[in-house]
N, C-alpha and C positions, 0 to 999 in steps of 0.2 A: 697411619695418620688419616683423619677425616677432615676434609675441607668443606666449609659451609660458605657458599656464595649467596649474598643477599642482593637481589636484583629488583629494582623498582620500589615504588611506594606501596605500603599496605602489607608487605610480607610479615612484619612483626605482628600486626593486628590480626591477620589471617590465622596466625599460629597462637592466638590467645594471649599475647604479651600485653601487659598494661602499659602501653607506651603512647596512647592517644593524648591529645591536648588536655582533655578532662583529667586524665590520670596524672599528667605532669603537674597541672594546676593544683590538684589535690595534694600531691606530694609536697609541693612548695608551700602550700597553705599550712600543712602540718609541721614541716621541718625548717622552713626558711620564710617566715612570715614577712620579713622586711623586703625580700625579693618579690614575693607574691603580691605585695601591696603596690609594687611598681608596674605590674603587668597592666597593659591597656585592655579595654574591651571585655572586662569581666562583666557578667550580666548587668546591662544597663549602664556600664561605665563608658563614657564617651571620650575619656582622656586619650591623648596620643602619646606615643613614646617620646621621651625627651630627645633632642638632637644629639647625635653621637659626635663628641669632640675629641 
């Protein structure tokens, strides 16, 4: 059995995985537009996240 330990930030990106903020945003835009539209700070978007209740 092989064990993979992921330590620290950037491991996934270093190994070429499409897991950056841009990639996640593109995935949401294609597959979950309603959730994508809720994201703050998309290019030029100054909205803040709604308060968590």
